[in-house]
N, C-alpha and C positions, 0 to 999 in steps of 0.2 A: 537392528539396522547397523550397517557397517559405517564406521567412522573413517574420515579421511582428513589428512593435514593439507591445508592450502595456505597460500600467502596472498593477501590482498594489499594493493597499494592505493592508498587514499591520500590525496593532497601531498604526494611525494614521500609518504611514510609507509613502510611495510608493516603489515600486521599478520602474524601467524595465528591461524585458527584451526580447531578441530571441529569438523562439521559432519553431518550425515551425508554420505556419498551422493545420494540422489538429490541433494539440495545444492550441489556445487553450481549448477547453471544459474540459479536464482541469486546466489551470492555474487557471481561474476557479473550478472546483469546489474545488480545494485551497485557494485563497485564502479561500473562504467557510468551509470546514471549520476552518482554523486560527483565523480570527477568531471563529467560533462557540465553539470550545473555549476560546479565551482569555477570552471574555466569561463563560463558565461558571465557570472557575476563579477569575476576578477577583471573582465574586460571593461567594466564600468569605472575602474580605478578610483574607488571612493578614497578620499583623503583620510589619512591617519587610520585606515583599517588594517588590522593585523590578520594573519591567517586564521586566528581564532574567531575573528569577526566574520570572515567569509564562511568558515565551517558552521558557525552559529546560524547564519542566514540559510545555509543549506539544510541544516537540521530543522529549522523552522518551516521551510518550504515542504519538506517531506512529512513533517508532523501535521501540517495543515492538510496536505493531500490525504493522509491517512485518516484524519478526523472527518474530513469531507466524505470519504468513501464509506466509513462506518456509519455516518449519519444517513447517507443515501441508501445504504443497505437496510437500515432500520425503517426508513420510510417505505422501501420496497416490501419489507416483511409485513408492515401494517396493511399495505394495499393488498397483498396476497391474502391476508387473513380476512379482509373485507370481501374479496372475491370468493373465498371459500364459504363465507356466511351466505352470500347471495346465491351461490350454487346450491347450498343446502336448502335454502328457502324455495328455490325453483324446483328442486327435486321433490320437496314436500308438497308443493302446490300441484305439481304434475301427478303425484301419487293420489292426491285427493280427487283429481278429475277422473282417474281410472276407476274409482270405487263406485 
């Protein structure tokens, strides 16, 4: 996979990264999402909050969303396994009817 150098700007600071070329779009989308969320929470003007506080809250938001998505996927996987078991049982039952 080809590597590519890109620069992302988050909270006004530039970060140079080497990434897989085909992943540039996802990195750019993530950059926009982080900066958009930071702008939203900064509009609340929390007293005595530093940029680190705002970045910490952004990191927490995205970590919660990630954990929630992983948990939902696990639940979906269990439901899929149950459906597969039911399908197997139905196939087995239908096969016994044909005998």
